[in-house]
C-alpha positions in Angstrom: 123.2 113.3 58.2 123.1 116.1 60.8 123.7 115.3 64.5 120.1 116.3 65.2 118.8 113.7 62.8 120.9 110.9 64.3 118.8 110.6 67.4 115.5 111.6 65.9 115.3 115.1 67.3 117.3 118.1 68.5 120.2 117.7 70.7 119.4 118.3 74.4 121.6 120.7 76.3 119.9 120.6 79.7 120.2 117.2 81.6 116.7 117.7 83.1 115.3 117.7 79.6 117.1 114.5 78.9 115.5 112.9 82.0 112.0 114.2 81.0 112.5 112.7 77.5 113.5 109.4 78.9 110.6 109.3 81.3 108.2 110.3 78.5 109.6 107.4 76.3 109.2 105.0 79.2 105.6 106.1 79.8 104.8 105.8 76.1 106.4 102.3 76.0 104.5 101.3 79.1 101.1 102.3 77.7 101.7 101.4 74.0 103.5 98.1 74.3 102.9 96.2 77.6 105.2 93.5 78.6 103.8 90.1 77.4 104.9 88.4 80.6 103.1 90.9 82.7 100.0 90.7 80.6 100.0 86.9 81.0 100.5 87.2 84.8 97.6 89.7 85.1 95.3 87.5 83.1 96.3 84.5 85.2 95.6 86.5 88.4 92.3 87.7 87.1 91.2 84.1 86.3 92.4 83.0 89.8 90.4 85.8 91.4 87.3 84.9 89.4 87.7 81.2 90.5 88.1 82.2 94.1 85.1 84.5 93.9 83.0 81.7 92.5 84.2 79.4 95.3 83.2 82.0 97.9 79.7 82.2 96.4 79.4 78.4 96.6 80.6 78.3 100.2 78.2 81.1 101.1 75.3 79.2 99.5 76.3 76.0 101.3 76.5 77.9 104.6 73.1 79.4 104.1 71.6 76.0 103.3 73.2 74.5 106.4 71.9 77.4 108.6 68.4 76.9 107.1 68.6 73.2 108.0 69.8 74.0 111.5 67.0 76.5 112.0 64.5 74.0 110.8 65.9 71.4 113.2 65.7 73.9 116.0 62.0 74.6 115.2 61.3 70.9 115.1 62.9 70.4 118.5 60.8 73.3 120.0 57.6 71.7 118.5 58.4 68.4 120.2 58.8 69.9 123.7 
């Protein structure tokens, strides 16, 4: 087996080429095979965000209902005077 075949490609003479190769491998690994723990955390965070968004919608609806009731009460008080 030739030295070039040992590492899956030609030997690299320039250290900057070695850095580029390592960065390229890291990027390919990052996009091709994501970390399962990171994927689980992202999914959990997305679920939490969706839950909180739903809660915000409920609170906004409750606030609108309370404001409508308060406005109705104000109108009733004005009619009594």
